[in-house]
Each structure stands twice: as structure tokens, then as C-alpha cells.
C-alpha positions in Angstrom: 130.4 23.1 72.7 126.7 24.1 72.5 124.7 22.8 69.6 122.2 25.6 69.8 122.0 27.4 66.5 122.9 31.1 66.9 121.4 33.6 64.5 123.0 36.8 63.2 120.1 39.2 62.3 122.4 41.7 60.6 124.0 39.0 58.4 120.6 37.7 57.5 119.4 41.2 56.6 122.5 41.7 54.3 121.9 38.3 52.7 118.3 39.4 51.8 119.3 42.8 50.6 120.8 42.3 47.1 121.8 46.0 46.9 124.0 45.8 50.0 127.8 45.9 49.2 128.4 42.8 51.3 125.5 40.8 49.8 127.7 38.8 47.4 130.2 37.9 50.2 127.4 36.4 52.3 126.1 34.2 49.5 127.3 30.6 49.5 127.8 29.7 45.9 127.4 26.0 46.6 124.6 26.1 49.0 121.2 25.7 47.4 119.6 23.6 50.2 120.2 24.0 53.9 118.6 23.5 57.3 117.0 26.6 58.8 117.2 27.6 62.4 113.9 25.8 63.2 115.0 22.6 61.5 113.0 23.2 58.3 114.7 22.5 55.0 115.2 25.8 53.0 115.8 26.1 49.3 117.3 29.0 47.4 115.2 29.5 44.3 117.6 32.2 43.1 120.6 29.9 42.9 121.9 29.7 39.4 122.3 25.9 39.9 118.5 25.7 40.1 118.0 27.4 36.7 119.6 29.6 34.2 120.0 33.3 33.2 117.3 34.4 30.9 117.8 36.7 27.9 116.9 39.8 29.9 119.4 38.9 32.7 116.7 37.5 34.9 117.3 34.2 36.7 114.9 31.5 35.4 114.0 28.4 37.4 114.4 25.2 35.6 111.5 23.0 36.5 112.3 20.3 33.9 114.9 18.6 36.1 117.4 18.6 33.2 120.0 20.4 35.2 119.5 18.5 38.5 122.1 15.9 39.5 124.6 17.0 36.8 127.0 18.7 39.2 127.4 21.6 36.8 126.1 25.2 37.1 125.6 28.0 34.7 127.2 31.3 35.3 125.8 34.7 34.4 128.6 35.2 31.9 127.5 32.1 29.9 125.3 33.1 27.0 122.0 31.2 26.9 121.1 30.0 23.4 117.4 31.0 23.0 115.1 28.8 20.8 114.8 30.0 17.3 111.3 30.8 16.1 111.0 30.3 12.3 108.0 31.1 10.2 108.7 29.8 6.6 105.3 30.5 5.1 103.4 33.1 7.2 99.7 32.9 7.0 99.6 36.6 7.5 101.7 39.5 8.7 101.6 42.0 11.5 103.5 45.1 10.4 105.3 47.3 12.9 106.9 50.7 12.2 109.2 51.5 15.2 110.3 55.0 15.9 114.0 54.0 16.0 115.1 57.1 17.9 118.8 57.4 17.6 118.8 54.5 15.2 118.0 51.9 17.9 114.9 50.3 19.2 113.5 52.2 22.2 111.7 50.5 25.1 108.5 51.7 23.6 109.4 50.0 20.3 110.2 46.8 22.1 106.8 46.9 23.9 105.2 47.4 20.5 107.1 44.4 19.0 105.9 42.3 22.0 102.3 43.2 21.2 102.9 42.4 17.6 104.3 39.0 18.5 101.2 38.3 20.6 98.9 39.3 17.7 100.9 37.2 15.2 100.6 34.0 17.2 102.3 30.9 15.8 101.2 31.2 12.2 101.8 34.9 11.6 105.1 36.8 11.1 106.1 40.2 12.5 107.3 42.5 9.8 109.3 45.5 10.9 109.6 48.5 8.6 112.6 50.6 9.3 113.4 53.9 7.6 117.0 55.1 7.0 120.2 53.8 8.5 120.1 52.2 11.9 122.5 51.0 14.6 120.3 48.2 15.9 121.8 44.7 16.1 119.1 42.9 18.2 116.1 42.7 15.9 116.1 39.0 16.3 115.8 39.0 20.1 113.2 41.7 19.9 110.7 39.5 18.0 111.2 40.5 14.3 110.6 37.7 11.7 110.9 39.9 8.6 112.9 43.1 8.3 112.3 45.6 5.6 114.8 48.5 5.4 113.8 51.5 3.4 116.8 53.7 2.9 117.4 56.7 0.8 117.7 60.5 1.0 113.9 60.9 0.4 113.2 59.3 3.8 115.7 61.4 5.7 114.6 64.1 8.1 110.9 65.1 8.3 109.3 63.4 5.3 105.9 62.0 6.5 104.3 62.1 3.1 107.1 60.1 1.4 107.0 57.6 4.3 103.2 57.1 3.9 103.7 56.4 0.2 106.3 53.7 1.1 103.9 52.2 3.8 101.1 52.1 1.2 103.4 50.0 -1.0 104.1 47.7 1.9 100.4 47.4 2.5 99.8 46.5 -1.2 102.5 43.8 -1.2 102.2 42.2 2.2 98.6 43.0 3.1 99.2 43.0 6.9 96.4 41.9 9.2 97.4 44.7 11.6 99.5 47.8 11.5 101.2 48.8 14.7 102.9 52.1 15.4 103.9 53.8 18.7 101.6 56.6 19.7 104.5 58.8 20.5 105.7 62.4 20.0 108.8 61.2 18.2 107.1 60.6 14.9 105.0 57.4 15.3 101.8 59.2 16.4 101.7 61.5 13.4 102.8 58.9 10.9 100.2 56.5 12.1 97.4 59.0 11.8 98.6 60.0 8.3 98.7 56.3 7.3 95.2 55.7 8.7 93.8 58.6 6.7 95.5 57.3 3.6 94.3 53.7 4.1 90.8 54.8 5.1 91.1 53.1 8.4 89.8 54.2 11.8 92.8 53.8 14.1 92.7 52.7 17.7 94.8 55.3 19.6 96.7 55.2 22.9 96.1 51.5 23.1 97.5 49.9 26.3 95.9 46.5 26.1 94.8 44.2 23.2 93.3 40.8 24.0 91.2 38.6 21.6 89.0 40.8 19.5 89.0 43.8 21.8 91.5 46.5 22.6 91.5 49.2 25.3 92.8 52.7 24.8 93.3 55.6 27.2 91.2 58.8 27.0 90.3 61.8 29.1 93.9 62.7 30.0 94.5 59.1 31.0 91.6 59.0 33.4 89.3 56.9 31.3 89.5 53.7 29.3 87.7 53.1 26.0 87.0 49.6 24.7 86.5 48.9 21.0 86.8 46.0 18.6 90.4 45.2 17.7 91.3 47.7 14.9 93.5 47.0 11.9 95.7 50.0 12.6 96.8 50.4 16.2 98.7 53.3 17.8 99.9 51.7 21.0 101.1 53.4 24.2 104.2 52.5 26.1 104.0 49.3 28.2 101.3 47.9 26.0 102.8 44.5 26.2 105.8 42.7 27.6 108.9 42.7 25.3 109.9 39.5 23.6 112.5 37.8 25.9 112.3 34.0 25.5 112.8 33.4 21.8 115.0 34.4 18.9 113.6 35.3 15.5 115.1 35.3 12.0 114.8 39.0 11.2 115.0 37.8 7.6 115.6 40.7 5.2 112.8 41.3 2.6 112.4 43.9 -0.1 109.6 45.7 -1.9 108.7 44.2 -5.3 108.6 47.6 -6.9 110.1 51.1 -6.6 108.3 53.5 -4.4 107.2 56.6 -6.3 108.9 59.9 -5.3 106.5 62.3 -3.6 106.5 66.0 -4.6 107.2 67.5 -1.1 104.9 70.1 0.1 106.9 70.4 3.3 110.5 71.6 3.4 112.7 70.2 6.2 115.0 73.0 7.4 116.9 70.6 9.7 117.0 70.3 13.5 116.8 73.4 15.7 119.2 73.8 18.6 117.4 73.5 21.9 118.8 74.6 25.3 119.1 71.3 27.2 118.2 73.1 30.4 114.7 73.7 28.9 114.1 70.0 28.2 112.0 68.2 30.8 114.0 65.4 32.4 111.3 62.9 31.6 111.8 63.6 27.9 115.6 64.1 27.8 117.8 61.8 25.8 121.1 62.6 27.5 121.2 63.4 31.3 124.3 64.4 33.3 123.3 63.8 36.9 125.3 64.9 40.0 125.3 63.6 43.5 127.1 63.9 46.8 130.5 63.1 45.2 130.5 66.3 43.1 132.6 68.9 44.9 132.8 71.5 42.1 129.3 72.4 40.9 130.4 75.2 38.7 132.6 72.6 36.8 129.6 70.3 36.7 127.4 73.0 35.0 130.2 73.7 32.5 130.5 70.0 31.7 126.7 69.7 31.1 126.9 72.7 28.8 129.9 71.3 26.9 128.2 67.9 26.5 124.8 69.3 25.6 123.3 67.3 28.4 120.2 68.0 30.5 121.1 68.4 34.2 119.8 66.1 36.9 120.7 65.4 40.5 120.3 62.9 43.4 118.1 63.6 46.4 121.2 64.4 48.5 122.4 67.0 46.1 118.9 68.6 46.0 118.6 68.5 49.8 122.0 70.3 50.1 120.7 73.0 47.8 123.0 72.4 44.9 120.2 71.7 42.4 116.5 72.7 42.3 113.9 70.1 43.4 112.6 69.9 39.8 115.9 68.3 38.8 115.7 65.4 41.3 115.9 62.0 39.7 114.4 58.9 41.3 111.3 57.3 42.7 110.8 60.4 44.9 111.6 62.8 42.0 111.3 62.2 38.2 111.4 58.9 36.5 113.7 59.3 33.5 114.0 57.3 30.2 117.2 58.8 28.8 119.2 56.9 26.2 122.4 57.9 28.1 122.4 58.6 31.8 125.8 59.8 33.2 125.8 59.7 37.0 128.7 61.6 38.6 129.3 61.0 42.3 126.0 59.1 42.9 126.3 56.1 45.1 122.9 54.6 44.0 120.2 54.6 46.6 117.3 52.2 45.8 115.0 55.1 45.0 117.4 56.6 42.5 118.0 53.2 40.8 114.3 52.8 40.5 114.0 56.2 38.7 116.7 55.3 36.1 115.4 51.8 35.5 114.2 52.6 32.0 117.4 54.3 30.8 119.2 52.5 28.0 122.8 53.1 28.9 124.1 54.2 32.3 127.6 55.5 32.8 128.9 55.9 36.4 131.7 58.1 37.7 132.6 57.3 41.3 135.5 56.8 43.7 133.9 53.8 45.3 134.1 50.7 43.0 131.7 48.8 45.2 128.8 51.2 45.2 125.4 50.2 43.8 125.6 52.7 40.9 128.8 51.1 39.7 127.0 47.7 39.8 124.1 49.1 37.8 126.2 50.9 35.2 127.0 49.7 31.7 130.3 51.6 31.8 132.1 52.7 35.0 134.9 55.2 35.5 136.7 55.0 38.9 138.3 58.3 39.8 137.9 61.8 41.1 134.8 63.5 39.6 136.4 66.9 39.1 139.4 65.5 37.2 137.1 63.4 35.0 134.7 66.2 34.2 137.6 68.5 33.3 139.0 65.9 31.0 135.6 65.5 29.4 135.3 69.2 28.7 138.8 69.2 27.2 138.1 66.2 25.0 134.8 67.6 23.7 136.5 71.0 22.9 139.3 69.2 21.0 136.8 67.1 19.1 134.7 70.1 18.0 137.9 72.0 17.0 139.0 69.1 14.9 135.5 69.0 13.3 135.8 72.7 12.4 139.2 72.1 10.7 137.8 69.2 8.7 134.9 71.3 7.6 137.2 74.1 6.5 
């Protein structure tokens, strides 16, 4: 029998393509070192045996040698215990006021906490100030050392003046070295500017980089950078820093030493105004129902989007086939979206589409193929016919609303 090593180019390509359905089958779970076709020793740096799964789901290489020669390997399902960072007596504080859209930390908020962690260093503590009730359970892994919850009906809805009074009380008690707020349209930008006026500070706005004693902000419609000394009050843009991913923090609850005075409101909040989801730009939508080649009844798809109150999106295949306008295409060749919930119906998951939804918080996939890439990406998957599932969704939503009307009556 010939000892010549024969190569299979197709198998090698599948082994390199992690999104291919057969990729996992061609990976040898026990092979971390092998002889290549030219006699060179090859090592697999992505093998879990050579490292561990990081907190963000990324494989980390262990260069300490602690896991070598033990004969054991970690699996992706094993939770890695991150080192706990404790600051008992902070030398100073860096205060962060996240937007908490939907009661949870957004990607922008986590970037902001990453910047705060960098500014706090080893001697400072990151103080997060959160208004109202929240649903977040990962303040510790986001880099929060101290957590101050300010709850009460006076902070509900649109109450910027009352919130500024509370932040002034925080400033008097904790004297933060820096204030960090997201320069966003969901409240942080306005609140930060109101706080700056109240404190008499000149804020640094649209900051995307802060190093040493300098910070850099965007200007001129994003075409120009402005450098200035590091300000005490910073309104930071998205992706201003890497989120905290390698340490846990206490998120120790703290309280204000005195009661915040009630503000005589000059602004009356009349509550939210219903907005047609079809008029919301996809880049700003919080809930997107997206259809692909697997959708056979587009009229039913539109009725489902209306019943769910979702903004409609589509894959490139659906757009090319004329089912949806080009402005509704999601992906690297269309619109990059940052929805809190992205419901993909009949979308197999091309690499360009997966890139476009990379910043979405929760992805729900409906598909007949349990091995498609969208199912692998999804946080929740439903295997079944799209028409039947959309019809069931419409019926459940109608029943839920009818039950709510009976309870209100």
C-alpha cells in the first residue's frame, strides 16, 4: 500500500470553514498535534484542550502550562470561574449612568463600563447609578464594583430634572473623579448635558477614545476628531472601549446617605406614543421580524409583524426575489442592526447576514433545517414550518391581548 499522503482539498476547506454544516464532523476532538502533508508538525490553537472558554464564549489559549499533561479537557458547557476583583476602600470613584433600555445593559452601556473600568484602574471603583426597576443580572461581569439603585415613581418616565437632582446628591456623597454617560438618543445624551450644566462642567461629547490625560471625540458629522484634556464628565460614543470580559466584580449595593428632594416638575410626561413599526429605521429598531427564503406566505408574514409590533426585515434572497424592498435588507451588504430581539423566519444564515446581526442581544430562529447556521447562532430555535408557527404566534398574541382587556375591565 502506498505511503504517499493523499490530500482532500474539499475536506480541508470544510475543516477551515467554521460555518459549514459539516465542520464539526471533520474536527478530531482528540487531535491537537499532527503531522502535516509536508512532514511539518501542526498544532491546533483553537482546541479546547489547549485553553479554556472565556467569559464571552471565546476560546482562550492557556500559556501557563497548567492544563498540559493532565489528560483532561474543558468543554464549552463548563462555566469558567472568573477571578473576583474586590476594592474594599476605593481611592476614588468613576460614576456611570447607563441607559438601561428595556431594563437591561445595552452593548453601548457595556462599552461605557469597560471605559470606566479602564479609568478606575486598580485603586478606583466603578459606581453604576441605575434608575427604576431593572431586569439585569450581570452587573458583576460587566465591571460594576458598586451599584446604586434609585427607584420610585418620581424617576419613572421622562423625568430628567428629578434625575439630575439625584445625580447631584450622588456627586455630593461619592465625589466621583469622572462621570460617564452614553452619548445616545435614548436618554443618556440629554441627561449628561443637563448634569454638566448643573455641575458647571464642560463635558467631552461623542468620545470614542480616552487614554492617559487626553480624550478624543468625533465632530463634523463624524468626519473629524477633536482632542482635548480628559474631562470630568464624559459623554461616550458606542465602541468607546472593550467591554469587561475577564474579571468578576462585586456589584456591592450602596445607598444615598440622605433623601433626594422632590422636584417640582415643569415637564408633564403624557406617556409613550404609539409608533408605526414600519416607520422605524431598522438600525434603530428594538424588535425585528425578518423573513428569508423559507417564508412561503408573505401576506401572513406581514400580518405577523403587525400583530407582534415588530419592524420588518429580510435576507438578501428575499429582497432579490422581490418580496421586500432593498431598504429592508439585513446584513453586511444591507443594514447592520442592533435589535434587542431579532426573530429570523426561514433564514439559513449566510455569513453576510450573520455579520449584520452580530450586535443583536437575542436571536430567535424559525427554520425547518436544524443544522443551518442561523440555528447555531440563535439563542432560541424553533424547528418547524414557518407558516404554521407564524399563524400560532398571531393567535397567541390575540389571545393574550384579549385576556388583558378582560383583566382591565
